[in-house]
C-alpha positions in Angstrom: 0.7 -41.0 -6.2 4.2 -39.7 -7.0 6.0 -39.0 -4.1 7.5 -35.7 -2.6 11.5 -35.1 -3.3 13.3 -35.7 -0.4 14.2 -32.9 2.1 11.5 -30.6 0.0 8.3 -28.9 0.5 6.0 -27.6 -2.0 3.1 -26.0 -1.5 0.4 -26.4 -4.4 -1.7 -23.1 -3.5 1.3 -20.9 -4.0 1.5 -22.0 -7.8 -2.0 -21.4 -8.1 -1.4 -17.9 -6.3 1.5 -17.2 -8.9 -0.1 -18.7 -12.1 -2.8 -16.3 -11.6 -0.5 -13.3 -10.6 1.0 -13.9 -13.9 -1.9 -14.2 -16.1 -1.8 -18.0 -17.0 -4.2 -20.7 -17.0 -3.1 -24.2 -16.1 -3.6 -25.0 -19.8 -0.9 -22.0 -20.3 1.6 -22.9 -17.9 1.0 -27.2 -18.9 1.9 -25.9 -22.6 5.4 -23.7 -21.2 6.6 -26.6 -18.6 5.6 -29.6 -21.7 3.3 -31.5 -19.2 -0.2 -31.8 -19.4 -3.2 -29.6 -17.7 -3.8 -32.5 -15.4 -0.7 -32.3 -13.9 -0.6 -28.7 -13.0 -3.9 -29.5 -11.7 -2.7 -32.2 -9.5 0.3 -30.5 -8.1 -1.7 -27.5 -7.5 -4.5 -29.4 -5.0 -1.2 -31.3 -3.5 -2.4 -34.7 -5.0 1.1 -34.7 -6.7 4.6 -33.3 -6.2 7.0 -31.9 -9.2 10.4 -33.2 -9.5 13.1 -30.7 -9.2 13.4 -30.5 -12.8 10.0 -29.9 -13.1 10.1 -27.5 -10.4 12.9 -25.1 -11.7 11.0 -25.0 -14.6 7.7 -24.0 -13.0 9.7 -21.4 -11.5 11.4 -20.4 -14.5 8.3 -19.9 -16.6 6.6 -18.2 -13.4 9.4 -15.6 -13.1 9.9 -17.0 -9.0 12.5 -18.5 -7.2 11.9 -21.9 -6.7 11.9 -21.1 -2.9 8.6 -19.3 -3.6 7.0 -22.7 -3.7 9.2 -24.4 -0.8 10.2 -22.1 1.5 8.9 -19.8 4.3 6.9 -17.0 3.9 6.8 -14.8 6.5 3.4 -13.4 7.5 2.1 -11.0 10.2 0.2 -12.7 13.0 -3.2 -12.0 14.0 -6.6 -11.1 12.2 -7.2 -9.0 9.3 -9.0 -6.2 7.2 -9.7 -7.1 3.3 -7.3 -5.0 1.2 -8.8 -1.7 0.6 -8.2 -0.2 -3.1 -8.2 3.1 -4.0 -10.3 4.2 -7.2 -11.9 0.5 -6.9 -14.7 1.4 -9.5 -12.3 2.1 -12.1 -9.9 -0.8 -11.2 -9.9 -3.7 -13.7 -10.2 -7.0 -11.6 -7.0 -8.8 -12.8 -5.2 -5.3 -11.8 -6.6 -5.3 -8.6 -5.7 -8.9 -7.9 -2.3 -8.3 -9.0 -2.0 -5.1 -6.2 -3.3 -7.4 -3.8 -0.3 -10.2 -4.3 1.9 -7.1 -4.2 -0.1 -5.9 -0.9 0.6 -9.4 0.3 4.5 -9.3 -0.6 4.7 -6.2 0.9 3.7 -7.8 4.2 6.1 -10.4 3.8 9.0 -8.4 3.2 8.5 -6.8 6.2 7.5 -9.4 8.4 11.0 -10.7 7.3 12.9 -7.4 8.3 11.2 -7.4 11.6 13.5 -10.2 12.7 16.3 -8.0 12.7 14.9 -4.4 13.3 13.0 -2.9 15.7 10.7 -0.9 13.6 8.5 1.8 15.1 4.7 1.0 17.2 1.6 2.9 17.0 -0.8 0.8 18.5 -3.0 3.7 19.3 -4.0 3.9 16.1 -6.7 1.4 16.6 -8.2 3.4 19.5 -9.0 6.0 17.5 -12.4 4.6 16.4 -13.7 1.7 18.4 -17.6 2.5 17.4 -19.2 -0.3 15.4 -17.6 -0.6 12.3 -20.7 -1.3 10.4 -22.7 2.2 11.5 -22.3 5.0 8.6 -20.2 7.9 9.9 -21.7 11.5 9.6 -19.5 14.4 8.4 -19.5 15.6 12.1 -18.1 12.2 12.8 -15.6 12.0 10.5 -14.1 15.6 11.5 -13.8 14.1 15.0 -11.8 11.1 14.3 -9.8 13.0 11.7 -8.7 15.9 14.7 -8.4 12.9 17.2 -5.5 11.1 14.3 -3.8 14.3 14.3 -4.0 14.8 18.3 -2.4 11.4 18.4 0.2 12.2 16.0 1.1 14.9 18.1 0.9 17.5 15.0 -1.8 20.6 16.0 -3.8 22.0 13.3 -1.5 23.1 10.4 0.2 21.9 7.0 1.6 18.2 7.4 5.2 18.9 6.0 5.9 15.5 4.9 3.2 13.1 5.4 4.8 9.5 4.5 7.7 10.9 7.0 5.3 11.3 9.6 3.2 8.4 9.5 6.3 6.5 8.6 7.8 7.7 11.8 4.6 6.2 13.8 5.0 2.5 12.7 3.0 2.6 9.2 4.3 0.4 6.8 4.3 2.0 3.2 5.8 0.5 0.5 5.8 1.3 -3.3 3.3 -0.3 -6.2 5.4 -1.8 -9.3 3.3 -0.2 -12.3 0.6 -2.3 -13.4 -2.3 0.1 -14.3 -2.6 3.7 -14.2 -5.6 3.9 -12.9 -4.5 2.4 -9.4 -3.4 4.5 -6.9 -3.0 3.0 -3.6 -4.4 -0.1 -1.6 -4.3 -0.8 2.3 -5.1 -3.0 5.0 -4.6 -4.2 8.7 -3.0 -7.4 9.6 -2.3 -7.9 13.1 -1.1 -4.9 14.8 0.4 -3.8 11.7 -1.1 -1.5 8.7 0.4 -1.6 5.4 0.2 0.5 2.2 1.0 0.3 -1.3 1.0 3.4 -3.0 1.6 4.0 -7.1 4.1 7.0 -7.3 3.8 8.2 -10.2 1.6 10.5 -9.9 2.1 14.5 -8.3 3.2 15.0 -4.9 -0.1 16.9 -3.7 -2.2 13.4 -5.2 0.2 10.9 -3.3 -0.3 12.8 -0.2 -4.1 12.9 -0.6 -4.2 8.6 -1.3 -1.9 8.3 1.6 -4.3 10.5 3.9 -7.2 8.2 2.2 -5.6 4.8 2.8 -4.9 6.2 6.4 -8.2 6.9 7.1 -9.4 3.4 6.2 -6.9 2.0 8.9 -8.3 4.8 11.3 -12.0 4.2 10.6 -12.5 0.5 8.8 -9.6 -1.1 10.8 -12.3 -4.1 12.2 -14.2 -4.4 8.7 -13.6 -7.8 7.7 -13.9 -9.2 4.5 -17.3 -11.2 5.7 -18.7 -7.7 5.9 -18.3 -7.0 2.2 -19.5 -10.0 0.4 -22.5 -9.3 2.7 -23.3 -6.1 1.8 -21.4 -5.0 -1.5 -22.0 -1.3 -1.6 -20.6 -1.3 1.8 -17.4 -1.0 -0.2 -18.7 1.9 -2.1 -19.8 3.9 0.9 -16.3 2.5 2.8 -14.4 4.1 -0.1 -16.6 7.8 0.1 -15.6 8.2 4.0 -11.9 7.4 3.5 -12.1 10.5 1.2 -13.8 12.7 3.4 -11.3 11.7 6.1 -8.2 12.3 4.1 -9.5 16.0 3.2 -10.5 16.5 7.1 -7.1 15.2 7.9 -4.9 17.0 5.6 -6.6 20.4 6.0 -8.6 20.4 9.4 -11.9 22.1 9.4 -11.4 25.1 11.9 -8.0 25.6 9.7 -10.0 25.6 6.9 -12.1 28.3 7.6 -9.9 30.7 9.0 -7.6 30.0 5.8 -10.6 30.2 3.2 -11.1 33.7 1.6 -13.8 33.5 -0.8 -14.8 31.2 -3.6 -12.5 31.5 -6.4 -9.5 30.0 -7.9 -6.8 32.3 -6.5 -8.0 31.1 -2.7 -7.4 27.3 -4.2 -4.1 28.4 -5.6 -3.1 30.0 -2.5 -4.5 27.2 -0.3 -2.5 24.3 -2.4 0.5 26.1 -1.9 0.4 26.3 1.8 -1.4 23.1 2.7 0.3 20.7 -0.3 -3.4 19.4 -1.5 -4.7 19.4 -5.1 -7.0 21.9 -6.4 -9.7 19.3 -6.8 -9.0 18.4 -3.2 -9.5 21.6 -1.9 -12.3 22.5 -4.3 -14.3 19.3 -2.6 -13.3 20.1 1.1 -14.9 23.5 0.9 -18.3 21.9 -0.8 -18.8 19.7 1.9 -18.4 22.7 4.7 -20.7 24.5 2.0 -18.3 27.4 1.1 -18.5 26.6 -2.4 -22.5 26.1 -3.3 -23.6 23.9 -6.3 -23.1 26.7 -9.1 -19.7 27.2 -8.5 -18.9 23.6 -8.0 -19.9 23.3 -11.3 -17.9 26.3 -12.6 -14.7 25.4 -11.1 -15.3 21.4 -13.0 -15.9 22.9 -16.2 -12.4 24.9 -15.6 -10.8 21.8 -14.7 -11.4 20.0 -17.9 -11.3 23.3 -20.0 -7.7 24.1 -18.6 -6.0 20.3 -18.8 -6.1 20.6 -14.9 -7.7 16.8 -14.4 -4.3 15.4 -15.7 -2.1 18.3 -14.0 -2.8 21.3 -12.0 -0.8 24.4 -11.2 2.2 23.8 -8.7 2.1 20.3 -9.3 5.7 20.8 -10.5 6.6 23.5 -7.2 5.2 20.9 -4.5 8.1 18.4 -3.6 7.6 14.8 -3.8 7.3 12.2 -1.0 8.6 8.9 -0.7 8.9 6.0 1.4 12.2 5.3 3.5 11.9 3.4 6.4 11.9 0.0 4.5 14.9 1.9 2.3 16.8 2.1 5.3 16.4 -0.8 7.3 17.8 -3.1 4.0 20.7 -0.5 3.8 21.4 -0.7 7.6 21.5 -4.6 7.7 23.8 -5.0 4.3 26.1 -2.3 5.7 26.0 -3.8 8.7 27.0 -7.3 7.7 23.5 -8.6 9.2 22.5 -10.2 6.1 24.3 -9.8 2.5 22.6 -9.6 -0.6 22.1 -13.3 -1.1 20.8 -13.8 2.1 18.4 -11.5 1.3 17.1 -12.2 -1.8 17.2 -16.0 -1.0 15.2 -15.5 2.2 12.3 -13.3 0.7 11.7 -15.5 -1.5 10.2 -13.1 -4.3 11.2 -11.7 -8.0 14.2 -9.4 -7.7 12.7 -6.6 -9.3 9.5 -6.9 -7.6 11.5 -6.4 -4.1 13.4 -3.7 -5.3 10.4 -2.1 -6.2 8.3 -2.7 -2.9 11.4 -1.5 -0.8 12.2 1.3 -2.9 15.8 0.5 -3.4 17.9 0.6 -6.5 19.2 -2.6 -7.5 22.8 -0.7 -8.3 23.1 -0.4 -4.7 24.0 -3.9 -4.2 26.7 -3.5 -6.1 27.7 0.2 -4.8 29.4 1.3 -1.6 27.0 3.6 0.3 27.6 5.7 3.3 26.7 4.0 6.5 23.2 4.9 7.3 22.9 5.7 11.2 19.5 4.3 12.6 18.9 3.1 16.3 17.1 -0.2 14.9 18.7 -3.3 15.2 17.7 -5.7 17.3 20.5 -8.2 17.7 23.0 -10.0 15.2 22.2 -12.6 12.8 19.0 -14.6 13.6 19.0 -17.9 12.2 15.8 -19.4 13.4 
């Protein structure tokens, strides 16, 4: 067995992860680094360790810092749910695995920043639903939990002006997913006492709001589901997605408010409600159907109109409703750098991830590191530099 280089750790399982993340077989990677496939296998199972030169070549080919294989990766303590994927059935396996890796990287970034920044906490989130996690939820129960969530957030029964800002202020960690697949909308999971959501922000504002409400629904309703639960019962995944969809509609437009605001089953009613509630026509129609305000005939007619008018891709008013973007991590990074708690080099070295993915996940322009910015006033710093 080859010796581990002096003063150098090497985590073979990370080589497996990043190789698969890049879509490479052991043979592919071996040919790029000019070593044998068997040697790659030995590295991955921990039987042998690469020399410093080979380690640098691996990092270069896989577009990852050397420290990814050798350094500390920060993680939230505690148990976890599986990653819940929006539109799971339409997502290719490799794209889903890739987004799952970005989800883990988002948690890694947040956990590192948490060394220096006091982020908000919202542990009441885990008390909204304390029922049996495997018991199917009725529509009535989902309406109840959506109301409880609004009460916990102290927002009443009116429209939510900015869903992302509201949930970030309560401590939900929201990252921006790099563009990897047009069908992927979002994913989420609970890790310890924190909720993490990764959003694809390449669609309209109303769809982002619904995606976020859907993932929030998973955190409210399904925070005690385990990977073993889903493995033992594969159809469970579809049921959980349907419940999160129903929660999103109930959370964004509470039933009592919806019934009061709904005048007649018409497109004009949908347009007026979309402008007021900032929810898509499709989601409003589904909500009306669930509340038995649309019969099956009108719903079928509306779906045909969506297709013939091109509304499946872009709806009326989409350009008039302003986008919402996550800002909590962006502000934290800017604050840490501007207050000289961390330098750019400190940050990039410590988090051990590809630079372009760091910028994407936290939503910061790489030009920021070369420009002077206006100071950000936040009361979030715990203390000075932490070298522990």
